[in-house]
Backbone as a printed PyTorch tensor [residue, N CA C, xyz], in Angstrom:
tensor([[[  9.4810,  51.0760, -43.9410],
         [  8.6640,  51.7590, -44.1980],
         [  7.2760,  51.5480, -43.9570]],

        [[  6.3390,  52.0740, -43.1080],
         [  5.2010,  51.7300, -42.8940],
         [  4.3180,  52.3260, -43.6920]],

        [[  3.1000,  51.6530, -43.9230],
         [  1.9640,  52.2920, -44.6420],
         [  0.8060,  52.4700, -43.9840]],

        [[ -0.0730,  53.1130, -44.5190],
         [ -1.3340,  53.7340, -43.5580],
         [ -1.9580,  52.7020, -43.2570]],

        [[ -2.0130,  51.3880, -44.2410],
         [ -2.9510,  50.2300, -43.5960],
         [ -2.2900,  49.9340, -42.4410]],

        [[ -0.8910,  49.5230, -42.4510],
         [ -0.1840,  48.8980, -41.2760],
         [ -0.4440,  49.9600, -40.1430]],

        [[ -0.2610,  51.1130, -40.2860],
         [ -0.2510,  51.9390, -39.1220],
         [ -1.6190,  51.9760, -38.5230]],

        [[ -3.0620,  51.5360, -39.3910],
         [ -4.4090,  51.3760, -38.8160],
         [ -4.5760,  50.1030, -38.1750]],

        [[ -3.7840,  49.1760, -38.6760],
         [ -3.8880,  47.8650, -38.0620],
         [ -3.2210,  47.8920, -36.7490]],

        [[ -1.9980,  48.5670, -36.7360],
         [ -1.3270,  48.7960, -35.3640],
         [ -2.0550,  49.3540, -34.3760]],

        [[ -2.7590,  50.5720, -34.8450],
         [ -3.5580,  51.0610, -33.7730],
         [ -4.6540,  50.0460, -33.3990]],

        [[ -5.4370,  49.5590, -34.2940],
         [ -6.2860,  48.6950, -34.0070],
         [ -6.0190,  47.5990, -32.8500]],

        [[ -5.1560,  47.0550, -33.4090],
         [ -4.1860,  46.0680, -32.3090],
         [ -4.0320,  46.7680, -30.7400]],

        [[ -3.7580,  48.0650, -30.7580],
         [ -3.1960,  48.8000, -29.7330],
         [ -4.3910,  48.9480, -29.0360]],

        [[ -5.4230,  49.5140, -29.4540],
         [ -6.5770,  49.8680, -28.7140],
         [ -7.4910,  48.6590, -28.3870]],

        [[ -7.2290,  47.5220, -29.0070],
         [ -8.0460,  46.4370, -28.7340],
         [ -7.3100,  45.8050, -27.2540]],

        [[ -5.9870,  45.7750, -27.3520],
         [ -5.3230,  45.4030, -26.1800],
         [ -5.5090,  46.6470, -24.9330]],

        [[ -5.5120,  47.4800, -25.0710],
         [ -6.0280,  48.6590, -24.1030],
         [ -7.2450,  48.1780, -23.4340]],

        [[ -8.3590,  47.8130, -24.5520],
         [ -9.5760,  47.3380, -23.8550],
         [ -9.5800,  46.2290, -22.9270]],

        [[ -8.6820,  45.3540, -23.2110],
         [ -8.4980,  44.1900, -22.3300],
         [ -7.9220,  44.6480, -21.3090]],

        [[ -6.7910,  45.2140, -21.3880],
         [ -6.3460,  45.8290, -20.5030],
         [ -6.8210,  46.2390, -19.2330]],

        [[ -7.9860,  47.3820, -19.6090],
         [ -8.5640,  47.5500, -19.0370],
         [ -9.8200,  46.8830, -18.0870]],

        [[-10.5780,  45.9670, -18.8150],
         [-11.2810,  45.2880, -18.5800],
         [-10.8610,  44.1490, -17.7490]],

        [[ -9.7940,  43.4210, -17.7470],
         [ -9.2090,  42.0990, -17.1920],
         [ -7.8570,  42.1440, -16.9410]],

        [[ -7.0660,  43.4510, -17.1650],
         [ -5.8130,  43.3190, -16.3990],
         [ -5.0240,  42.9400, -17.7300]],

        [[ -3.7680,  42.4040, -16.9930],
         [ -2.6190,  42.0870, -17.6710],
         [ -2.6120,  40.7610, -18.3010]],

        [[ -3.1260,  39.7880, -17.8350],
         [ -3.5750,  38.5950, -18.0080],
         [ -4.6250,  38.6180, -19.3140]],

        [[ -5.6220,  39.2820, -19.3600],
         [ -6.2610,  39.3420, -20.6120],
         [ -5.4730,  39.6610, -21.8970]],

        [[ -4.4130,  40.4430, -21.8080],
         [ -4.1030,  40.6200, -23.0360],
         [ -2.8910,  39.3950, -23.7170]],

        [[ -3.6940,  38.6420, -24.4840],
         [ -2.8160,  37.4320, -25.1960],
         [ -3.0820,  37.8180, -26.6600]],

        [[ -2.1710,  37.4240, -27.5150],
         [ -2.2740,  37.6840, -28.7610],
         [ -3.2710,  37.1510, -29.5980]],

        [[ -4.2400,  36.0960, -29.1320],
         [ -5.3280,  35.9420, -29.7420],
         [ -6.2900,  36.2290, -29.0480]],

        [[ -6.9500,  36.9270, -28.2460],
         [ -7.7590,  37.8940, -27.6050],
         [ -7.7090,  39.3030, -28.2790]],

        [[ -6.5120,  39.8260, -28.5950],
         [ -6.2150,  41.2250, -29.1140],
         [ -6.4350,  41.2020, -30.4930]],

        [[ -6.1350,  39.9450, -31.1880],
         [ -6.5640,  39.8960, -32.2900],
         [ -8.2050,  39.5100, -32.7040]],

        [[ -8.7270,  38.9800, -32.0220],
         [ -9.9580,  38.9210, -32.2080],
         [-10.7620,  39.8250, -31.8560]],

        [[-10.6890,  40.8880, -31.0710],
         [-10.9970,  42.0790, -30.8830],
         [-10.8490,  43.0310, -31.8000]],

        [[ -9.7070,  42.9210, -32.0220],
         [ -9.3130,  43.9540, -33.2640],
         [ -9.9810,  43.5330, -34.4770]],

        [[-10.6060,  42.0770, -34.7660],
         [-10.8520,  41.7810, -36.0240],
         [ -9.8620,  41.5270, -36.7380]],

        [[ -8.7850,  40.9680, -36.4000],
         [ -7.6080,  40.7640, -37.2410],
         [ -7.1940,  39.7820, -37.4800]],

        [[ -6.4050,  39.0730, -38.2040],
         [ -6.0960,  37.7880, -37.7710],
         [ -5.0780,  37.7890, -37.0860]],

        [[ -4.6750,  36.6220, -36.2030],
         [ -3.6970,  36.2630, -35.1200],
         [ -2.5970,  36.8450, -35.2940]],

        [[ -1.8020,  36.2810, -36.6050],
         [ -0.5590,  36.7520, -37.0690],
         [ -0.4680,  38.2690, -37.0660]],

        [[ -1.2180,  38.7270, -36.8950],
         [ -1.0850,  40.3310, -37.4140],
         [ -0.4420,  40.6600, -35.8080]],

        [[ -0.8030,  40.0230, -34.6770],
         [ -0.2200,  40.8100, -33.4150],
         [  1.2600,  40.3700, -33.6990]],

        [[  1.8170,  39.6910, -33.9980],
         [  3.4180,  39.4410, -34.2290],
         [  3.8750,  40.3410, -35.2710]],

        [[  3.3420,  40.2050, -35.9580],
         [  3.6600,  40.8080, -37.2190],
         [  4.0430,  42.4900, -36.9050]],

        [[  3.0490,  42.7560, -36.2050],
         [  3.2290,  44.4040, -35.7950],
         [  3.9320,  44.9120, -34.4570]],

        [[  4.0220,  43.6920, -33.6680],
         [  4.6830,  43.9300, -32.1850],
         [  5.7840,  42.5940, -32.2470]],

        [[  6.7740,  43.0750, -31.9820],
         [  7.6330,  41.9130, -31.5750],
         [  7.8030,  40.8220, -30.9580]],

        [[  6.8660,  41.5140, -29.8720],
         [  7.1390,  40.5400, -28.5520],
         [  5.4830,  41.0030, -27.8960]],

        [[  4.9450,  39.9840, -26.9780],
         [  3.7680,  40.4330, -26.2540],
         [  4.1050,  41.3400, -25.1510]],

        [[  5.3630,  41.6920, -24.5540],
         [  5.7070,  42.7600, -23.9320],
         [  5.6020,  44.0010, -24.9120]],

        [[  5.6780,  44.3090, -26.0310],
         [  5.8890,  45.4150, -26.8630],
         [  4.4300,  45.8880, -27.0310]],

        [[  3.4290,  45.0390, -27.0800],
         [  2.0750,  45.0400, -27.2120],
         [  1.5990,  45.6350, -25.8080]],

        [[  1.8940,  44.6960, -24.7770],
         [  1.3460,  45.2690, -23.5440],
         [  1.8870,  46.7910, -23.2310]],

        [[  3.1640,  46.9260, -23.3900],
         [  3.7130,  48.4220, -23.2710],
         [  2.9550,  49.4860, -24.4540]],

        [[  2.4610,  49.0500, -25.5590],
         [  1.6380,  50.0870, -26.4020],
         [  0.1760,  49.9770, -25.5150]],

        [[ -0.1870,  49.2090, -25.0560],
         [ -1.5750,  49.2990, -24.4790],
         [ -1.3900,  50.0550, -23.3980]],

        [[ -0.4840,  49.6360, -22.3280],
         [ -0.3610,  50.6410, -21.2530],
         [ -0.1420,  52.2900, -21.5300]],

        [[  0.5390,  52.2050, -22.4310],
         [  1.0730,  53.7520, -22.8400],
         [ -0.1860,  54.4870, -23.3240]],

        [[ -1.3350,  53.6380, -24.3760],
         [ -2.4960,  54.5560, -24.9550],
         [ -3.1490,  54.7300, -23.5430]],

        [[ -3.6110,  53.5420, -22.9310],
         [ -4.8550,  53.6580, -21.6530],
         [ -4.2370,  55.0820, -20.9330]],

        [[ -3.2090,  54.9410, -20.4460],
         [ -2.5260,  56.2300, -19.5190],
         [ -2.8250,  57.3940, -20.0770]],

        [[ -1.9690,  57.3180, -21.3480],
         [ -2.2200,  58.8130, -21.9240],
         [ -3.7720,  59.4280, -22.1140]],

        [[ -4.3930,  58.4500, -22.4780],
         [ -5.9110,  58.5890, -22.3560],
         [ -6.2940,  59.1970, -21.1300]],

        [[ -5.8790,  58.5780, -20.1400],
         [ -6.4870,  59.1430, -18.8530],
         [ -5.7190,  60.3220, -18.7410]],

        [[ -4.6710,  60.2980, -18.9170],
         [ -3.9910,  61.8010, -18.4750],
         [ -4.5800,  62.9180, -19.6990]],

        [[ -4.9760,  62.8370, -20.9050],
         [ -5.3700,  63.5840, -21.6600],
         [ -7.0140,  64.0460, -20.9050]],

        [[ -7.6100,  63.2830, -20.7460],
         [ -8.9690,  63.2170, -20.3140],
         [ -8.8060,  64.4680, -18.9320]],

        [[ -7.8710,  63.8590, -17.9980],
         [ -7.8760,  64.9180, -16.8950],
         [ -7.2240,  66.2370, -17.4590]],

        [[ -6.3360,  66.1000, -18.3860],
         [ -6.0590,  67.5470, -18.6770],
         [ -6.9660,  68.4750, -19.2180]],

        [[ -7.9070,  67.9870, -20.0450],
         [ -8.8270,  68.5400, -20.8680],
         [ -9.9310,  68.9560, -19.9350]],

        [[-10.2930,  68.0450, -18.3940],
         [-11.1440,  68.6270, -17.8500],
         [-10.4140,  69.5040, -16.6180]],

        [[ -9.6790,  69.7430, -16.5970],
         [ -8.6010,  70.3970, -15.6120],
         [ -8.5530,  72.1090, -16.7650]],

        [[ -8.3350,  71.8370, -17.9180],
         [ -8.3010,  72.9400, -18.4590],
         [ -9.4220,  73.6480, -18.9620]],

        [[-10.6340,  72.7270, -18.9080],
         [-12.1090,  73.3180, -19.1760],
         [-12.4870,  73.9200, -18.2410]],

        [[-12.3230,  73.6930, -16.9460],
         [-12.8560,  73.9030, -15.7860],
         [-14.0920,  73.3660, -15.2970]],

        [[-14.0990,  72.2030, -15.7630],
         [-15.6800,  71.6100, -15.8280],
         [-16.0320,  70.8950, -14.9030]],

        [[-14.9880,  70.5240, -14.1000],
         [-15.0790,  69.8220, -12.8510],
         [-14.9810,  70.7240, -11.7110]],

        [[-16.2910,  70.9480, -10.9330],
         [-16.8660,  71.3650,  -9.7670],
         [-15.8320,  71.2920,  -8.8180]],

        [[-15.1100,  70.3440,  -8.4680],
         [-14.4560,  69.6200,  -7.5010],
         [-12.9270,  69.0180,  -8.0260]],

        [[-11.8120,  69.8120,  -8.1070],
         [-10.6320,  69.3810,  -8.7210],
         [-10.0960,  68.0730,  -7.5810]],

        [[-10.3540,  67.9240,  -6.6430],
         [ -9.9800,  66.6660,  -5.7080],
         [-10.7720,  65.4580,  -6.3620]],

        [[-11.8750,  65.5170,  -6.9420],
         [-12.3560,  64.2010,  -7.6830],
         [-11.7700,  64.2810,  -9.1170]],

        [[-10.8620,  65.1010,  -9.8140],
         [-10.2210,  64.8730, -10.7440],
         [ -8.9270,  63.9570, -10.0850]],

        [[ -8.1150,  64.2960,  -9.2260],
         [ -7.7940,  63.5060,  -8.4090],
         [ -7.2970,  62.4920,  -8.2700]],

        [[ -8.8570,  61.9940,  -7.6350],
         [ -9.2710,  60.7920,  -7.3210],
         [ -9.6390,  60.1230,  -8.5390]],

        [[ -9.8620,  60.7020,  -9.7270],
         [-10.0550,  60.0170, -11.1750],
         [ -8.9020,  59.6760, -11.4380]],

        [[ -7.7410,  60.2250, -11.4860],
         [ -6.2060,  59.9950, -11.6630],
         [ -5.8160,  58.8600, -10.9680]],

        [[ -6.1530,  58.6660,  -9.8260],
         [ -5.4270,  57.6580,  -9.1910],
         [ -5.9900,  56.5920,  -8.6250]],

        [[ -7.4570,  56.4280,  -8.7580],
         [ -8.3590,  55.4380,  -8.4340],
         [ -8.7320,  55.0050, -10.0550]],

        [[ -9.1580,  55.7940, -10.9400],
         [ -9.5040,  55.5610, -12.4240],
         [-10.7770,  55.9870, -12.4190]],

        [[-11.3220,  56.6420, -13.8120],
         [-12.6090,  57.3970, -13.6220],
         [-13.5650,  56.3350, -13.1970]],

        [[-13.6650,  55.0160, -13.8070],
         [-14.6520,  54.1060, -13.6240],
         [-14.7990,  53.6200, -12.0890]],

        [[-13.7790,  54.3400, -11.0120],
         [-14.2530,  54.0700,  -9.6010],
         [-15.4160,  54.8930,  -9.1500]],

        [[-15.6600,  56.1100,  -9.9790],
         [-16.9290,  56.8860,  -9.9210],
         [-17.9560,  55.9100,  -9.4850]],

        [[-18.2950,  54.9630, -10.3590],
         [-19.4430,  54.2830, -10.2480],
         [-19.0720,  52.5860, -10.6110]],

        [[-17.9740,  52.2480, -10.2870],
         [-17.7240,  50.7160, -10.2810],
         [-17.5110,  50.6770,  -8.8350]],

        [[-17.1890,  51.2290,  -8.2840],
         [-17.0740,  50.9650,  -6.7060],
         [-15.6090,  49.9800,  -6.5240]],

        [[-15.8770,  48.9610,  -5.8020],
         [-14.7740,  48.0130,  -5.4930],
         [-14.2490,  47.3200,  -6.5090]],

        [[-15.0500,  46.7650,  -7.5380],
         [-14.2490,  45.9510,  -8.5010],
         [-13.3510,  46.5580,  -9.6330]],

        [[-13.8540,  48.1790,  -9.7050],
         [-13.2430,  49.0940, -10.4910],
         [-11.9090,  49.3500, -10.0730]],

        [[-12.0510,  49.7710,  -8.8540],
         [-10.5490,  50.0610,  -7.9420],
         [ -9.6930,  49.1190,  -7.9950]],

        [[-10.1710,  47.6770,  -7.6050],
         [ -9.7140,  46.6040,  -7.3780],
         [ -8.6960,  46.1240,  -8.6530]],

        [[ -9.2570,  46.5170,  -9.7950],
         [ -8.6180,  45.9800, -11.1720],
         [ -7.6930,  47.1780, -11.2360]],

        [[ -7.8150,  48.4970, -11.1290],
         [ -6.7020,  49.4360, -11.1990],
         [ -5.6290,  49.1930, -10.4820]],

        [[ -6.0170,  48.9640,  -9.0990],
         [ -4.6600,  48.7890,  -8.4170],
         [ -3.9930,  47.2160,  -8.5570]],

        [[ -4.5330,  46.4420,  -9.2430],
         [ -3.9720,  45.0130,  -9.5700],
         [ -3.2610,  45.1910, -10.7170]],

        [[ -3.7100,  46.4720, -11.5840],
         [ -3.0060,  46.4700, -12.6680],
         [ -1.6590,  47.5730, -12.3730]],

        [[ -1.5890,  48.2840, -11.3970],
         [ -0.7610,  49.1910, -10.9640],
         [  0.7290,  47.9130, -10.1760]],

        [[ -0.0210,  46.9690,  -9.3800],
         [  0.9090,  46.0670,  -8.8590],
         [  1.8090,  45.4130,  -9.9380]],

        [[  0.6590,  45.0060, -11.0770],
         [  1.4690,  44.3910, -11.9140],
         [  2.2940,  45.0860, -12.9320]],

        [[  2.1760,  45.9870, -13.1130],
         [  3.1710,  46.8150, -13.7360],
         [  4.6080,  46.7550, -13.0400]],

        [[  4.4780,  46.8050, -11.8020],
         [  5.7040,  46.9160, -10.9570],
         [  6.3680,  45.2750, -11.3880]],

        [[  5.8530,  44.4530, -11.6220],
         [  6.1220,  42.8350, -11.9990],
         [  6.8510,  42.7710, -13.5010]],

        [[  6.5270,  43.7200, -13.9970],
         [  7.2430,  43.9120, -15.5160],
         [  8.3930,  44.8400, -15.8230]],

        [[  9.3810,  44.6260, -15.4610],
         [ 10.5370,  45.3340, -15.4190],
         [ 10.6050,  46.0620, -16.9780]],

        [[ 10.0160,  45.5620, -17.8800],
         [ 10.0780,  46.0520, -19.2540],
         [  9.2610,  47.4640, -19.4470]],

        [[  8.2600,  47.4380, -18.3870],
         [  7.3760,  48.6650, -18.1710],
         [  7.9380,  50.0540, -17.2750]],

        [[  9.2990,  49.8410, -16.7140],
         [  9.5100,  50.7790, -15.8020],
         [  9.6440,  51.5520, -16.1590]],

        [[ 10.6240,  51.8110, -17.7040],
         [ 10.7600,  53.3610, -18.2270],
         [  9.3650,  53.9100, -18.4880]],

        [[  8.7270,  53.5500, -18.9910],
         [  7.3320,  54.1000, -19.3540],
         [  6.6930,  54.4740, -18.1210]],

        [[  6.7210,  53.7020, -17.2260],
         [  6.1490,  53.7530, -15.6550],
         [  6.6000,  55.5660, -14.9940]],

        [[  8.0260,  55.5710, -15.3250],
         [  8.4130,  56.7810, -14.9590],
         [  7.9880,  57.7200, -15.7450]],

        [[  8.0500,  57.7690, -16.9580],
         [  7.7580,  58.8450, -17.7500],
         [  6.3730,  59.2660, -17.3360]],

        [[  5.4740,  58.4130, -17.1970],
         [  4.0070,  58.3270, -17.1480],
         [  3.7380,  58.9050, -15.7010]],

        [[  4.7190,  58.3550, -14.6390],
         [  4.5210,  59.1970, -13.2190],
         [  4.4890,  60.6330, -13.1330]],

        [[  5.8080,  61.0190, -14.1640],
         [  6.2810,  62.5160, -14.1030],
         [  4.9030,  63.2700, -14.0500]],

        [[  4.4720,  62.8080, -15.9320],
         [  3.2080,  63.7980, -16.3420],
         [  2.0500,  63.9400, -15.1330]],

        [[  1.9100,  62.5410, -14.7670],
         [  0.6110,  62.2150, -13.4690],
         [  1.1640,  63.1410, -12.6140]],

        [[  2.0370,  62.8760, -12.1980],
         [  2.1550,  64.4970, -10.6570],
         [  2.4230,  65.7180, -11.3490]],

        [[  2.5720,  66.0390, -12.7010],
         [  2.6090,  67.3740, -12.8550],
         [  1.1210,  68.0500, -12.9540]],

        [[  0.0110,  66.9130, -13.3580],
         [ -1.4450,  67.1530, -13.5640],
         [ -1.8950,  67.2930, -12.0500]],

        [[ -1.6970,  66.3560, -11.2130],
         [ -1.8280,  66.3970,  -9.8830],
         [ -1.5780,  67.5830,  -9.0360]],

        [[ -0.5350,  67.8640,  -9.2060],
         [  0.2290,  69.2850,  -8.5500],
         [ -0.6590,  70.5450,  -9.1080]],

        [[ -0.8730,  70.8310, -10.4450],
         [ -1.8110,  71.5560, -10.6560],
         [ -3.1070,  71.6620, -10.3000]],

        [[ -3.8290,  70.4950, -10.5380],
         [ -5.3630,  70.1420,  -9.8090],
         [ -5.3860,  70.3090,  -8.4880]],

        [[ -4.2800,  69.9200,  -7.8380],
         [ -4.2800,  70.3530,  -6.0750],
         [ -3.9780,  72.0190,  -5.9050]],

        [[ -3.4670,  72.4030,  -6.6650],
         [ -2.6330,  74.1320,  -6.5860],
         [ -4.3040,  74.3650,  -6.8340]],

        [[ -5.4160,  74.2880,  -8.0300],
         [ -6.2780,  75.2020,  -8.2260],
         [ -7.6700,  74.6500,  -7.3470]],

        [[ -6.9960,  73.2380,  -6.3860],
         [ -8.2840,  73.2010,  -5.2580],
         [ -7.9260,  73.9300,  -4.0760]],

        [[ -6.5530,  74.7680,  -3.9600],
         [ -6.4240,  75.3090,  -2.8930],
         [ -5.3430,  74.9310,  -2.2350]],

        [[ -4.4750,  73.7820,  -2.8040],
         [ -3.4570,  73.1460,  -1.8470],
         [ -2.3430,  72.9960,  -2.8480]],

        [[ -1.7080,  73.9800,  -2.9810],
         [ -0.0040,  73.9230,  -3.4270],
         [  0.6850,  72.8660,  -2.9270]],

        [[  1.5150,  71.9240,  -3.4870],
         [  2.1410,  71.3400,  -2.7290],
         [  3.6490,  70.7610,  -3.6540]],

        [[  4.5670,  71.0180,  -2.9220],
         [  5.8340,  70.2440,  -3.6370],
         [  6.1160,  69.2310,  -3.7210]],

        [[  7.0180,  68.6650,  -4.4630],
         [  6.9790,  67.1550,  -4.8390],
         [  6.9290,  66.0610,  -3.7170]],

        [[  7.5460,  66.3340,  -2.7070],
         [  7.5350,  65.9170,  -1.4780],
         [  6.2340,  65.8520,  -1.0490]],

        [[  5.3100,  67.0170,  -0.8440],
         [  3.9790,  67.1570,   0.0100],
         [  3.0720,  66.0890,  -0.9380]],

        [[  3.6710,  66.1240,  -2.5740],
         [  2.8790,  65.4100,  -3.5710],
         [  2.6970,  63.7760,  -2.9830]],

        [[  3.9620,  63.4470,  -2.9250],
         [  4.1470,  62.2090,  -2.9340],
         [  3.7490,  61.8010,  -1.4100]],

        [[  3.3450,  62.2700,  -0.6480],
         [  2.8270,  61.8630,   1.0600],
         [  1.3770,  61.9510,   0.5230]],

        [[  0.7650,  62.8910,  -0.1940],
         [ -0.8320,  62.4510,  -0.5930],
         [ -0.9750,  61.4750,  -1.2890]],

        [[ -0.0450,  61.1960,  -1.9440],
         [ -0.6590,  59.7050,  -2.9380],
         [ -0.0870,  58.5650,  -2.1820]],

        [[  0.9940,  58.7120,  -1.4360],
         [  1.0280,  57.5740,  -0.2400],
         [ -0.2050,  57.4140,   0.5120]],

        [[ -0.7200,  58.0810,   0.8850],
         [ -1.6470,  58.2240,   2.1340],
         [ -3.1790,  57.7220,   1.3860]],

        [[ -3.1220,  58.3460,   0.0690],
         [ -4.6850,  57.7570,  -0.5330],
         [ -4.2870,  56.3540,  -0.7640]],

        [[ -2.9850,  55.9370,  -1.5770],
         [ -3.0150,  54.5450,  -1.9140],
         [ -2.7030,  53.8820,  -0.7590]],

        [[ -2.2940,  53.9040,   0.6960],
         [ -2.5820,  53.3810,   1.8990],
         [ -3.5990,  53.2600,   2.1350]],

        [[ -4.9450,  54.0710,   2.1670],
         [ -6.1710,  53.8910,   2.7560],
         [ -6.7140,  53.2930,   1.4570]],

        [[ -6.3090,  53.3060,   0.4410],
         [ -7.1080,  52.2370,  -0.6100],
         [ -6.8550,  51.0040,  -0.7350]],

        [[ -5.6460,  50.5460,  -0.3280],
         [ -5.2230,  49.3730,  -0.1270],
         [ -6.1650,  48.8930,   1.2270]],

        [[ -6.0490,  49.5150,   2.1490],
         [ -6.8490,  48.7450,   3.7890],
         [ -8.4110,  48.8090,   3.3130]],

        [[ -8.9680,  49.5970,   2.2920],
         [ -9.9490,  49.7550,   1.9400],
         [-10.2770,  48.2180,   1.2210]],

        [[ -9.6180,  47.9310,   0.2580],
         [ -9.3140,  46.6480,  -0.5430],
         [ -9.3990,  45.5790,   0.2200]],

        [[ -8.6110,  45.5730,   1.0050],
         [ -8.3930,  44.2590,   1.9480],
         [ -9.7970,  44.3710,   2.7770]],

        [[-10.2620,  45.5230,   3.4810],
         [-11.4430,  45.0920,   3.8710],
         [-12.8290,  44.7710,   2.9760]],

        [[-12.6710,  44.6180,   2.0250],
         [-13.7780,  44.5980,   0.7390],
         [-14.4500,  45.8430,   1.1160]],

        [[-14.3290,  46.9690,   1.3640],
         [-15.1710,  48.1250,   1.4640],
         [-15.7510,  48.2630,   0.3310]],

        [[-17.1550,  48.6510,   0.2210],
         [-17.6830,  48.6800,  -1.0630],
         [-17.6260,  49.7720,  -1.9010]],

        [[-17.0620,  51.0480,  -1.1660],
         [-17.0360,  52.4080,  -1.5060],
         [-15.4040,  52.8590,  -1.3220]],

        [[-14.4260,  52.1050,  -2.2930],
         [-13.1200,  52.6750,  -1.7380],
         [-12.5980,  54.1360,  -2.1090]],

        [[-13.3830,  54.4320,  -3.1120],
         [-13.2300,  56.2620,  -3.5180],
         [-13.6050,  56.7970,  -2.3220]],

        [[-14.7440,  56.5100,  -1.6980],
         [-15.0680,  57.3320,  -0.5220],
         [-14.2610,  57.4920,   0.2670]],

        [[-13.6310,  56.1310,   0.7860],
         [-12.4650,  55.9960,   1.5490],
         [-10.9470,  56.8200,   1.3540]],

        [[-10.8630,  56.8010,   0.0130],
         [ -9.7740,  57.5820,  -0.6380],
         [-10.0820,  58.8130,  -0.4340]],

        [[-11.3430,  59.3730,  -0.8770],
         [-11.8050,  60.9810,  -0.4910],
         [-11.6170,  61.6350,   0.8210]],

        [[-11.9080,  60.9340,   1.6930],
         [-11.6230,  61.2320,   3.2510],
         [-10.1120,  60.9990,   3.6210]],

        [[ -9.2890,  60.2250,   2.9340],
         [ -7.9400,  60.2320,   3.2580],
         [ -7.2390,  61.5800,   2.7740]],

        [[ -7.6030,  61.4700,   1.3420],
         [ -7.1520,  62.5220,   0.6210],
         [ -7.5070,  64.2740,   1.7600]],

        [[ -8.9070,  64.4220,   1.8940],
         [ -9.3670,  65.5590,   2.7700],
         [ -8.2850,  65.9350,   3.9750]],

        [[ -8.2800,  64.5070,   4.7200],
         [ -7.3100,  64.3310,   5.7610],
         [ -5.9400,  65.1690,   5.6170]],

        [[ -5.4910,  64.4270,   4.7550],
         [ -3.8170,  64.7710,   4.4090],
         [ -3.3230,  66.2560,   3.8320]],

        [[ -4.6710,  66.6970,   3.4080],
         [ -4.5980,  68.0670,   2.7590],
         [ -4.5900,  69.0760,   4.0300]]])
């Protein structure tokens, strides 16, 4: 049986791990760093999480669900003048609007890093299905209805364009991604 205090501590650790993940990628999520960020004793990370992998999984799920929820809320509210910007936010991260190269580089490092962590695979598949649903709806609202195969091609083209921009140290990979998105649509 978990207590309210225990739930608050577990949540604080998850949020701290999520912040570290956003700021520095997987390598930044360490027991000591998470405990310090959460303002809790180091032992709390192993008390509330069986392993670092479990803590990382919780952080990935939290941050990903926050991004998906923000995208869903924005789409439902109709506040985004251009739904294609919402698509780019979901693929490159909202920080790519202002962060340029560094924000996108960190985002793609995290995506590749997730692929190197087999324990994340089931969660990533679940999150991918939710992302695909959101992107499909956003693209349909932008006048570009796509089936699953069409959406996959769009994502592949955008990801390829972003990787090329990162390799070339393009200072604005989001602009490159937007141009590729418009071409493929």
